[in-house]
MIKOLKOL-117447 format. One record per residue (C-alpha): y, x, z; residue number from 1; residue in three letters. Coordinates in nm, 2 decimals. Example, Ala and Ser with C-alpha at 12.3 -4.5 7.8 and 13.67 -1.06 7.14 Angstrom:
MIKOLKOL-117447
+--------+--------+--------+-----+--------+
|     py |     px |     pz | num | residu |
+--------+--------+--------+-----+--------+
|  -0.45 |   1.23 |   0.78 |   1 |    ALA |
|  -0.11 |   1.37 |   0.71 |   2 |    SER |
+--------+--------+--------+-----+--------+
***
This chain:
MIKOLKOL-117447
+--------+--------+--------+-----+--------+
|     py |     px |     pz | num | residu |
+--------+--------+--------+-----+--------+
|   0.00 |   0.00 |   0.01 |   1 |    UNK |
|   0.33 |   0.15 |  -0.11 |   2 |    UNK |
|   0.63 |   0.16 |   0.11 |   3 |    UNK |
|   0.82 |  -0.12 |  -0.04 |   4 |    UNK |
|   0.51 |  -0.34 |  -0.05 |   5 |    UNK |
|   0.47 |  -0.26 |   0.32 |   6 |    UNK |
|   0.81 |  -0.35 |   0.42 |   7 |    UNK |
|   0.81 |  -0.67 |   0.20 |   8 |    UNK |
|   0.47 |  -0.76 |   0.40 |   9 |    UNK |
|   0.62 |  -0.71 |   0.75 |  10 |    UNK |
|   0.93 |  -0.88 |   0.66 |  11 |    UNK |
|   0.71 |  -1.18 |   0.52 |  12 |    UNK |
|   0.51 |  -1.18 |   0.87 |  13 |    UNK |
|   0.82 |  -1.25 |   1.06 |  14 |    UNK |
|   0.94 |  -1.52 |   0.88 |  15 |    UNK |
|   0.70 |  -1.79 |   1.04 |  16 |    UNK |
|   0.36 |  -1.88 |   1.17 |  17 |    UNK |
|   0.27 |  -2.02 |   0.80 |  18 |    UNK |
|   0.18 |  -1.66 |   0.69 |  19 |    UNK |
|   0.06 |  -1.54 |   1.01 |  20 |    UNK |
|  -0.30 |  -1.56 |   0.87 |  21 |    UNK |
|  -0.23 |  -1.29 |   0.62 |  22 |    UNK |
|  -0.25 |  -1.04 |   0.89 |  23 |    UNK |
|  -0.63 |  -1.07 |   0.87 |  24 |    UNK |
|  -0.62 |  -0.92 |   0.55 |  25 |    UNK |
|  -0.55 |  -0.60 |   0.74 |  26 |    UNK |
|  -0.87 |  -0.59 |   0.90 |  27 |    UNK |
|  -1.09 |  -0.43 |   0.64 |  28 |    UNK |
|  -1.14 |  -0.06 |   0.67 |  29 |    UNK |
|  -1.25 |   0.06 |   0.33 |  30 |    UNK |
|  -1.49 |   0.37 |   0.30 |  31 |    UNK |
|  -1.34 |   0.71 |   0.26 |  32 |    UNK |
|  -1.53 |   1.01 |   0.15 |  33 |    UNK |
|  -1.76 |   1.12 |   0.45 |  34 |    UNK |
|  -1.61 |   0.86 |   0.68 |  35 |    UNK |
|  -1.82 |   0.60 |   0.81 |  36 |    UNK |
|  -1.73 |   0.22 |   0.74 |  37 |    UNK |
|  -1.72 |   0.00 |   1.04 |  38 |    UNK |
|  -1.69 |  -0.40 |   1.05 |  39 |    UNK |
|  -1.34 |  -0.54 |   1.06 |  40 |    UNK |
|  -1.17 |  -0.63 |   1.41 |  41 |    UNK |
|  -1.19 |  -1.00 |   1.49 |  42 |    UNK |
|  -0.88 |  -1.20 |   1.43 |  43 |    UNK |
|  -0.92 |  -1.50 |   1.66 |  44 |    UNK |
|  -0.82 |  -1.50 |   2.02 |  45 |    UNK |
|  -1.07 |  -1.42 |   2.29 |  46 |    UNK |
|  -1.02 |  -1.47 |   2.66 |  47 |    UNK |
|  -1.11 |  -1.30 |   2.89 |  48 |    UNK |
|  -1.08 |  -0.96 |   2.68 |  49 |    UNK |
|  -1.03 |  -0.60 |   2.74 |  50 |    UNK |
|  -0.93 |  -0.32 |   2.48 |  51 |    UNK |
|  -0.89 |   0.04 |   2.52 |  52 |    UNK |
|  -0.90 |   0.38 |   2.32 |  53 |    UNK |
|  -1.24 |   0.47 |   2.21 |  54 |    UNK |
|  -1.32 |   0.68 |   2.51 |  55 |    UNK |
|  -1.30 |   0.38 |   2.74 |  56 |    UNK |
|  -1.58 |   0.20 |   2.55 |  57 |    UNK |
|  -1.86 |   0.26 |   2.83 |  58 |    UNK |
|  -1.60 |   0.17 |   3.13 |  59 |    UNK |
|  -1.47 |  -0.17 |   2.99 |  60 |    UNK |
|  -1.76 |  -0.33 |   3.15 |  61 |    UNK |
|  -1.65 |  -0.23 |   3.50 |  62 |    UNK |
|  -1.31 |  -0.40 |   3.44 |  63 |    UNK |
|  -1.47 |  -0.72 |   3.27 |  64 |    UNK |
|  -1.66 |  -0.78 |   3.59 |  65 |    UNK |
|  -1.33 |  -0.81 |   3.78 |  66 |    UNK |
|  -1.20 |  -1.06 |   3.51 |  67 |    UNK |
|  -1.52 |  -1.26 |   3.53 |  68 |    UNK |
|  -1.48 |  -1.30 |   3.91 |  69 |    UNK |
|  -1.12 |  -1.41 |   3.88 |  70 |    UNK |
|  -0.97 |  -1.08 |   3.99 |  71 |    UNK |
|  -0.64 |  -0.95 |   3.90 |  72 |    UNK |
|  -0.59 |  -0.82 |   3.54 |  73 |    UNK |
|  -0.42 |  -0.49 |   3.66 |  74 |    UNK |
|  -0.71 |  -0.43 |   3.91 |  75 |    UNK |
|  -0.96 |  -0.46 |   3.61 |  76 |    UNK |
|  -0.78 |  -0.22 |   3.39 |  77 |    UNK |
|  -0.75 |   0.05 |   3.66 |  78 |    UNK |
|  -1.10 |   0.03 |   3.75 |  79 |    UNK |
|  -1.21 |   0.08 |   3.39 |  80 |    UNK |
|  -1.00 |   0.39 |   3.35 |  81 |    UNK |
|  -1.09 |   0.52 |   3.69 |  82 |    UNK |
|  -1.46 |   0.55 |   3.55 |  83 |    UNK |
|  -1.31 |   0.77 |   3.28 |  84 |    UNK |
|  -1.08 |   0.97 |   3.52 |  85 |    UNK |
|  -1.39 |   1.04 |   3.73 |  86 |    UNK |
|  -1.59 |   1.18 |   3.45 |  87 |    UNK |
|  -1.59 |   1.57 |   3.42 |  88 |    UNK |
|  -1.71 |   1.54 |   3.07 |  89 |    UNK |
|  -1.41 |   1.36 |   2.94 |  90 |    UNK |
|  -1.14 |   1.63 |   2.91 |  91 |    UNK |
|  -0.85 |   1.43 |   2.82 |  92 |    UNK |
|  -0.80 |   1.25 |   3.14 |  93 |    UNK |
|  -0.86 |   1.30 |   3.53 |  94 |    UNK |
|  -1.10 |   1.54 |   3.66 |  95 |    UNK |
|  -1.20 |   1.80 |   3.40 |  96 |    UNK |
|  -0.87 |   1.75 |   3.20 |  97 |    UNK |
|  -0.78 |   2.06 |   2.99 |  98 |    UNK |
|  -0.51 |   2.25 |   3.17 |  99 |    UNK |
|  -0.16 |   2.36 |   3.09 | 100 |    UNK |
|  -0.08 |   2.71 |   2.96 | 101 |    UNK |
|  -0.11 |   2.84 |   3.33 | 102 |    UNK |
|  -0.44 |   2.68 |   3.36 | 103 |    UNK |
|  -0.32 |   2.41 |   3.59 | 104 |    UNK |
|  -0.45 |   2.04 |   3.53 | 105 |    UNK |
|  -0.15 |   1.81 |   3.53 | 106 |    UNK |
|  -0.19 |   1.44 |   3.49 | 107 |    UNK |
|   0.03 |   1.16 |   3.40 | 108 |    UNK |
|  -0.01 |   0.77 |   3.44 | 109 |    UNK |
|   0.16 |   0.43 |   3.43 | 110 |    UNK |
|   0.07 |   0.08 |   3.49 | 111 |    UNK |
|   0.23 |  -0.28 |   3.40 | 112 |    UNK |
|   0.14 |  -0.61 |   3.60 | 113 |    UNK |
|   0.22 |  -0.89 |   3.35 | 114 |    UNK |
|   0.21 |  -1.18 |   3.61 | 115 |    UNK |
|   0.47 |  -1.03 |   3.85 | 116 |    UNK |
|   0.67 |  -0.82 |   3.57 | 117 |    UNK |
|   0.62 |  -0.48 |   3.78 | 118 |    UNK |
|   0.56 |  -0.13 |   3.69 | 119 |    UNK |
|   0.47 |   0.19 |   3.84 | 120 |    UNK |
|   0.44 |   0.55 |   3.71 | 121 |    UNK |
|   0.36 |   0.91 |   3.79 | 122 |    UNK |
|   0.39 |   1.22 |   3.61 | 123 |    UNK |
|   0.31 |   1.60 |   3.61 | 124 |    UNK |
|   0.08 |   1.54 |   3.93 | 125 |    UNK |
|  -0.14 |   1.81 |   4.04 | 126 |    UNK |
|  -0.46 |   1.79 |   4.26 | 127 |    UNK |
|  -0.48 |   1.41 |   4.26 | 128 |    UNK |
|  -0.75 |   1.27 |   4.02 | 129 |    UNK |
|  -0.70 |   0.88 |   4.00 | 130 |    UNK |
|  -0.34 |   0.88 |   3.89 | 131 |    UNK |
|  -0.37 |   0.54 |   3.74 | 132 |    UNK |
|  -0.43 |   0.41 |   4.09 | 133 |    UNK |
|  -0.16 |   0.62 |   4.22 | 134 |    UNK |
|   0.08 |   0.47 |   3.98 | 135 |    UNK |
|  -0.05 |   0.12 |   4.09 | 136 |    UNK |
|   0.04 |   0.23 |   4.45 | 137 |    UNK |
|   0.37 |   0.33 |   4.35 | 138 |    UNK |
|   0.43 |  -0.01 |   4.21 | 139 |    UNK |
|   0.29 |  -0.19 |   4.52 | 140 |    UNK |
|   0.41 |   0.02 |   4.80 | 141 |    UNK |
|   0.76 |   0.15 |   4.69 | 142 |    UNK |
|   1.09 |   0.04 |   4.56 | 143 |    UNK |
|   1.06 |   0.28 |   4.29 | 144 |    UNK |
|   0.90 |   0.28 |   3.94 | 145 |    UNK |
|   0.85 |   0.65 |   3.86 | 146 |    UNK |
|   0.77 |   0.96 |   4.09 | 147 |    UNK |
|   0.70 |   1.28 |   3.95 | 148 |    UNK |
|   0.58 |   1.63 |   4.01 | 149 |    UNK |
|   0.51 |   1.77 |   4.37 | 150 |    UNK |
|   0.69 |   1.46 |   4.51 | 151 |    UNK |
|   0.44 |   1.26 |   4.35 | 152 |    UNK |
|   0.15 |   1.47 |   4.50 | 153 |    UNK |
|   0.28 |   1.45 |   4.84 | 154 |    UNK |
|   0.32 |   1.07 |   4.82 | 155 |    UNK |
|  -0.04 |   1.05 |   4.71 | 156 |    UNK |
|  -0.14 |   1.25 |   5.03 | 157 |    UNK |
|   0.07 |   1.03 |   5.24 | 158 |    UNK |
|  -0.09 |   0.71 |   5.10 | 159 |    UNK |
|  -0.45 |   0.86 |   5.16 | 160 |    UNK |
|  -0.55 |   1.00 |   4.83 | 161 |    UNK |
|  -0.75 |   1.29 |   4.85 | 162 |    UNK |
|  -0.64 |   1.64 |   4.71 | 163 |    UNK |
|  -0.90 |   1.83 |   4.49 | 164 |    UNK |
|  -0.94 |   2.11 |   4.22 | 165 |    UNK |
|  -0.93 |   1.92 |   3.90 | 166 |    UNK |
|  -1.04 |   2.22 |   3.69 | 167 |    UNK |
|  -1.39 |   2.22 |   3.61 | 168 |    UNK |
|  -1.58 |   2.51 |   3.50 | 169 |    UNK |
|  -1.61 |   2.38 |   3.16 | 170 |    UNK |
|  -1.25 |   2.33 |   3.13 | 171 |    UNK |
|  -1.15 |   2.67 |   3.28 | 172 |    UNK |
|  -1.38 |   2.85 |   3.02 | 173 |    UNK |
|  -1.22 |   2.66 |   2.73 | 174 |    UNK |
|  -0.86 |   2.77 |   2.87 | 175 |    UNK |
|  -1.00 |   3.15 |   2.89 | 176 |    UNK |
|  -1.11 |   3.12 |   2.53 | 177 |    UNK |
|  -0.79 |   2.98 |   2.43 | 178 |    UNK |
|  -0.59 |   3.24 |   2.62 | 179 |    UNK |
|  -0.79 |   3.53 |   2.46 | 180 |    UNK |
|  -0.70 |   3.36 |   2.11 | 181 |    UNK |
|  -0.34 |   3.37 |   2.18 | 182 |    UNK |
|  -0.29 |   3.66 |   2.38 | 183 |    UNK |
|  -0.41 |   3.99 |   2.28 | 184 |    UNK |
|  -0.43 |   4.12 |   2.64 | 185 |    UNK |
|  -0.68 |   3.83 |   2.78 | 186 |    UNK |
|  -0.98 |   3.97 |   2.53 | 187 |    UNK |
|  -1.20 |   4.25 |   2.54 | 188 |    UNK |
|  -1.04 |   4.57 |   2.38 | 189 |    UNK |
|  -1.16 |   4.70 |   2.03 | 190 |    UNK |
|  -1.34 |   4.96 |   2.21 | 191 |    UNK |
|  -1.56 |   4.70 |   2.39 | 192 |    UNK |
|  -1.91 |   4.62 |   2.24 | 193 |    UNK |
|  -1.84 |   4.27 |   2.32 | 194 |    UNK |
|  -1.50 |   4.21 |   2.16 | 195 |    UNK |
|  -1.65 |   4.00 |   1.90 | 196 |    UNK |
|  -1.88 |   3.81 |   2.12 | 197 |    UNK |
|  -1.62 |   3.67 |   2.36 | 198 |    UNK |
|  -1.67 |   3.31 |   2.30 | 199 |    UNK |
|  -2.05 |   3.34 |   2.27 | 200 |    UNK |
|  -2.06 |   3.51 |   2.62 | 201 |    UNK |
|  -1.82 |   3.27 |   2.77 | 202 |    UNK |
|  -2.05 |   2.98 |   2.69 | 203 |    UNK |
|  -2.37 |   3.15 |   2.69 | 204 |    UNK |
|  -2.45 |   3.12 |   2.31 | 205 |    UNK |
|  -2.44 |   2.77 |   2.34 | 206 |    UNK |
|  -2.31 |   2.68 |   1.98 | 207 |    UNK |
|  -2.23 |   2.31 |   2.04 | 208 |    UNK |
|  -1.98 |   2.43 |   2.33 | 209 |    UNK |
|  -1.86 |   2.71 |   2.10 | 210 |    UNK |
|  -1.79 |   2.48 |   1.82 | 211 |    UNK |
|  -1.61 |   2.24 |   2.04 | 212 |    UNK |
|  -1.38 |   2.51 |   2.20 | 213 |    UNK |
|  -1.29 |   2.64 |   1.88 | 214 |    UNK |
|  -1.18 |   2.29 |   1.77 | 215 |    UNK |
|  -0.98 |   2.22 |   2.08 | 216 |    UNK |
|  -0.81 |   2.56 |   2.07 | 217 |    UNK |
|  -0.71 |   2.53 |   1.71 | 218 |    UNK |
|  -0.61 |   2.16 |   1.74 | 219 |    UNK |
|  -0.50 |   2.10 |   2.12 | 220 |    UNK |
|  -0.64 |   1.78 |   2.25 | 221 |    UNK |
|  -0.38 |   1.49 |   2.32 | 222 |    UNK |
|  -0.64 |   1.23 |   2.40 | 223 |    UNK |
|  -0.56 |   0.98 |   2.67 | 224 |    UNK |
|  -0.70 |   0.63 |   2.77 | 225 |    UNK |
|  -0.49 |   0.31 |   2.72 | 226 |    UNK |
|  -0.64 |   0.00 |   2.87 | 227 |    UNK |
|  -0.52 |  -0.35 |   2.82 | 228 |    UNK |
|  -0.67 |  -0.68 |   2.97 | 229 |    UNK |
|  -0.62 |  -1.06 |   2.92 | 230 |    UNK |
|  -0.78 |  -1.30 |   3.17 | 231 |    UNK |
|  -0.89 |  -1.66 |   3.09 | 232 |    UNK |
|  -0.54 |  -1.78 |   3.20 | 233 |    UNK |
|  -0.36 |  -1.58 |   2.97 | 234 |    UNK |
|  -0.23 |  -1.32 |   3.21 | 235 |    UNK |
|  -0.21 |  -0.97 |   3.08 | 236 |    UNK |
|  -0.18 |  -0.60 |   3.23 | 237 |    UNK |
|  -0.23 |  -0.26 |   3.12 | 238 |    UNK |
|  -0.24 |   0.10 |   3.21 | 239 |    UNK |
|  -0.23 |   0.43 |   3.03 | 240 |    UNK |
|  -0.35 |   0.76 |   3.18 | 241 |    UNK |
|  -0.39 |   1.12 |   3.05 | 242 |    UNK |
|  -0.41 |   1.49 |   3.14 | 243 |    UNK |
|  -0.16 |   1.54 |   2.86 | 244 |    UNK |
|  -0.13 |   1.78 |   2.56 | 245 |    UNK |
|  -0.39 |   2.08 |   2.61 | 246 |    UNK |
|  -0.21 |   2.42 |   2.68 | 247 |    UNK |
|   0.13 |   2.23 |   2.73 | 248 |    UNK |
|   0.43 |   2.39 |   2.89 | 249 |    UNK |
|   0.40 |   2.33 |   3.27 | 250 |    UNK |
|   0.60 |   2.00 |   3.35 | 251 |    UNK |
|   0.56 |   1.85 |   2.99 | 252 |    UNK |
|   0.56 |   1.48 |   3.01 | 253 |    UNK |
|   0.43 |   1.28 |   2.69 | 254 |    UNK |
|   0.45 |   0.90 |   2.65 | 255 |    UNK |
|   0.19 |   0.80 |   2.88 | 256 |    UNK |
|   0.39 |   0.76 |   3.20 | 257 |    UNK |
|   0.70 |   0.64 |   3.00 | 258 |    UNK |
|   0.72 |   0.26 |   3.05 | 259 |    UNK |
|   0.81 |   0.11 |   2.70 | 260 |    UNK |
|   0.65 |   0.41 |   2.51 | 261 |    UNK |
|   0.29 |   0.47 |   2.62 | 262 |    UNK |
|   0.26 |   0.14 |   2.78 | 263 |    UNK |
|   0.45 |  -0.19 |   2.79 | 264 |    UNK |
|   0.36 |  -0.53 |   2.91 | 265 |    UNK |
|   0.54 |  -0.86 |   2.91 | 266 |    UNK |
|   0.34 |  -1.13 |   3.08 | 267 |    UNK |
|   0.50 |  -1.40 |   2.85 | 268 |    UNK |
|   0.39 |  -1.21 |   2.51 | 269 |    UNK |
|   0.11 |  -0.96 |   2.57 | 270 |    UNK |
|   0.09 |  -0.58 |   2.60 | 271 |    UNK |
|   0.07 |  -0.25 |   2.40 | 272 |    UNK |
|  -0.01 |   0.12 |   2.46 | 273 |    UNK |
|  -0.08 |   0.44 |   2.27 | 274 |    UNK |
|  -0.26 |   0.75 |   2.26 | 275 |    UNK |
|  -0.20 |   1.07 |   2.06 | 276 |    UNK |
|   0.11 |   1.28 |   2.01 | 277 |    UNK |
|   0.33 |   1.14 |   2.27 | 278 |    UNK |
|   0.66 |   1.31 |   2.16 | 279 |    UNK |
|   0.64 |   1.08 |   1.87 | 280 |    UNK |
|   0.59 |   0.77 |   2.02 | 281 |    UNK |
|   0.87 |   0.84 |   2.28 | 282 |    UNK |
|   1.11 |   0.85 |   1.99 | 283 |    UNK |
|   1.04 |   0.49 |   1.87 | 284 |    UNK |
|   0.95 |   0.33 |   2.22 | 285 |    UNK |
|   0.61 |   0.23 |   2.05 | 286 |    UNK |
|   0.49 |  -0.01 |   2.34 | 287 |    UNK |
|   0.79 |  -0.17 |   2.37 | 288 |    UNK |
|   0.85 |  -0.20 |   1.98 | 289 |    UNK |
|   0.48 |  -0.38 |   1.95 | 290 |    UNK |
|   0.55 |  -0.62 |   2.21 | 291 |    UNK |
|   0.90 |  -0.74 |   2.05 | 292 |    UNK |
|   0.71 |  -0.77 |   1.72 | 293 |    UNK |
|   0.46 |  -1.00 |   1.88 | 294 |    UNK |
|   0.71 |  -1.20 |   2.04 | 295 |    UNK |
|   0.85 |  -1.26 |   1.68 | 296 |    UNK |
|   0.53 |  -1.40 |   1.58 | 297 |    UNK |
|   0.35 |  -1.07 |   1.44 | 298 |    UNK |
|  -0.03 |  -1.06 |   1.51 | 299 |    UNK |
|  -0.13 |  -0.73 |   1.71 | 300 |    UNK |
|  -0.25 |  -0.53 |   1.44 | 301 |    UNK |
|   0.07 |  -0.59 |   1.21 | 302 |    UNK |
|   0.29 |  -0.51 |   1.54 | 303 |    UNK |
|   0.11 |  -0.19 |   1.57 | 304 |    UNK |
|   0.15 |  -0.10 |   1.21 | 305 |    UNK |
|   0.54 |  -0.17 |   1.23 | 306 |    UNK |
|   0.54 |   0.06 |   1.49 | 307 |    UNK |
|   0.35 |   0.33 |   1.31 | 308 |    UNK |
|   0.57 |   0.28 |   1.01 | 309 |    UNK |
|   0.89 |   0.36 |   1.21 | 310 |    UNK |
|   0.69 |   0.69 |   1.31 | 311 |    UNK |
|   0.64 |   0.76 |   0.94 | 312 |    UNK |
|   1.01 |   0.68 |   0.85 | 313 |    UNK |
|   1.13 |   0.94 |   1.09 | 314 |    UNK |
|   0.96 |   1.20 |   0.86 | 315 |    UNK |
|   1.06 |   1.02 |   0.54 | 316 |    UNK |
|   0.67 |   0.93 |   0.51 | 317 |    UNK |
|   0.62 |   1.33 |   0.43 | 318 |    UNK |
|   0.24 |   1.34 |   0.48 | 319 |    UNK |
|   0.24 |   1.71 |   0.50 | 320 |    UNK |
|   0.44 |   1.69 |   0.82 | 321 |    UNK |
|   0.29 |   1.38 |   0.94 | 322 |    UNK |
|  -0.06 |   1.54 |   0.89 | 323 |    UNK |
|   0.01 |   1.78 |   1.18 | 324 |    UNK |
|  -0.04 |   1.51 |   1.43 | 325 |    UNK |
|  -0.24 |   1.20 |   1.50 | 326 |    UNK |
|  -0.11 |   0.86 |   1.69 | 327 |    UNK |
|  -0.28 |   0.55 |   1.78 | 328 |    UNK |
|  -0.15 |   0.21 |   1.90 | 329 |    UNK |
|  -0.32 |  -0.06 |   2.05 | 330 |    UNK |
|  -0.21 |  -0.41 |   2.15 | 331 |    UNK |
|  -0.32 |  -0.75 |   2.28 | 332 |    UNK |
|  -0.13 |  -1.09 |   2.32 | 333 |    UNK |
|  -0.18 |  -1.35 |   2.59 | 334 |    UNK |
|  -0.39 |  -1.57 |   2.37 | 335 |    UNK |
|  -0.65 |  -1.28 |   2.35 | 336 |    UNK |
|  -0.57 |  -1.16 |   1.99 | 337 |    UNK |
|  -0.60 |  -0.78 |   1.99 | 338 |    UNK |
|  -0.57 |  -0.51 |   1.74 | 339 |    UNK |
|  -0.52 |  -0.15 |   1.69 | 340 |    UNK |
|  -0.35 |   0.11 |   1.42 | 341 |    UNK |
|  -0.40 |   0.44 |   1.36 | 342 |    UNK |
|  -0.17 |   0.69 |   1.18 | 343 |    UNK |
|  -0.47 |   0.81 |   0.96 | 344 |    UNK |
|  -0.80 |   0.69 |   0.88 | 345 |    UNK |
|  -1.02 |   0.94 |   1.04 | 346 |    UNK |
|  -1.06 |   0.99 |   1.40 | 347 |    UNK |
|  -1.01 |   1.33 |   1.57 | 348 |    UNK |
|  -1.33 |   1.43 |   1.42 | 349 |    UNK |
|  -1.33 |   1.42 |   1.03 | 350 |    UNK |
|  -1.66 |   1.24 |   1.00 | 351 |    UNK |
|  -1.55 |   0.93 |   1.18 | 352 |    UNK |
|  -1.32 |   0.65 |   1.13 | 353 |    UNK |
|  -1.05 |   0.61 |   1.40 | 354 |    UNK |
|  -1.16 |   0.35 |   1.65 | 355 |    UNK |
|  -1.07 |   0.16 |   1.93 | 356 |    UNK |
|  -1.30 |  -0.02 |   2.20 | 357 |    UNK |
|  -1.33 |  -0.39 |   2.27 | 358 |    UNK |
|  -1.50 |  -0.59 |   2.54 | 359 |    UNK |
|  -1.50 |  -0.97 |   2.45 | 360 |    UNK |
|  -1.69 |  -1.09 |   2.77 | 361 |    UNK |
|  -2.04 |  -1.05 |   2.63 | 362 |    UNK |
|  -2.04 |  -0.67 |   2.56 | 363 |    UNK |
|  -1.82 |  -0.34 |   2.47 | 364 |    UNK |
|  -1.82 |  -0.22 |   2.12 | 365 |    UNK |
|  -1.62 |   0.02 |   1.92 | 366 |    UNK |
|  -1.42 |  -0.12 |   1.61 | 367 |    UNK |
|  -1.22 |   0.04 |   1.33 | 368 |    UNK |
|  -0.84 |   0.08 |   1.37 | 369 |    UNK |
|  -0.62 |  -0.02 |   1.07 | 370 |    UNK |
|  -0.48 |   0.30 |   0.93 | 371 |    UNK |
|  -0.12 |   0.32 |   0.84 | 372 |    UNK |
|  -0.23 |   0.60 |   0.57 | 373 |    UNK |
|  -0.56 |   0.52 |   0.41 | 374 |    UNK |
|  -0.68 |   0.89 |   0.42 | 375 |    UNK |
|  -0.78 |   1.16 |   0.65 | 376 |    UNK |
|  -0.52 |   1.37 |   0.83 | 377 |    UNK |
|  -0.39 |   1.44 |   1.17 | 378 |    UNK |
|  -0.42 |   1.82 |   1.24 | 379 |    UNK |
|  -0.76 |   1.85 |   1.12 | 380 |    UNK |
+--------+--------+--------+-----+--------+
***
């Protein structure tokens, strides 16, 4: 779809509900060389429903149990992402997250509660694993919206959160490999018989771990988890949690804890969030943009594409520049309609279609995002 056709489509979508069904045409994800085709997203509303970034697919069941028990929507999304924050094998959030350039794990998170129009956020938090719940505590126990840095850590300790070393041995070894790649002094000298086998020695010859380390060194992880929930009454809440960009400058904050960017919920409309390169999302206030488009009548997927279009227009749709990063948007309205868009057709691994996770009350499954550019890209 060229830029003029896309622009006319979005304008037409805003004109009225008579053409709202046209958004369903965006559901099909055609195959691209080497990419795995998936079924199109559902167009109709489902309540209760939960959606998240793909790395939350195995955690949504925990939140759905809460929704089915008439629990609060915010408690449901926080319970789901806590599963991922606790998982040392997911190195994009919580325990085991890839560290900053000084080998320190720093976490960010935000929450928004649609029924009460409240929000909470924390950023650059060290030594506290479950920052989504910490953001919820900021919302519930203070008159603030955001607490950052060591102040957030001290607040967490005062509220009974346990301090811990968030750096796993696996993440530490990847950091060492990254440091050796970028700093001549952090690798064996040329007089060492091991100077060419540094990675192999770090990972005991494990080819899979070596390949993964090489990939995240060359293309620093920006993975995050955004999660949104809609209960049977149409109440909406959301959370976004992350360990941020791997190897970042200490103190760097992306979009995840920024209300209106990495997360935005309006209980009268719905919610939206993002994963990927946060700097690009901050510049267009993606979460807020998507919710406002849904307020005007856009379906969730169309609203996500409108926000993605604004990111692309910041670079005059220059695919060479846009190919240096990836970005995903997720959205759900209060009627239980949901959708997701990705900047590129592929996920972070070239062999896979960009996906998001959905739990419709019966099972959790992965579904394809609607790509803005129908080709592979994103710093591969």
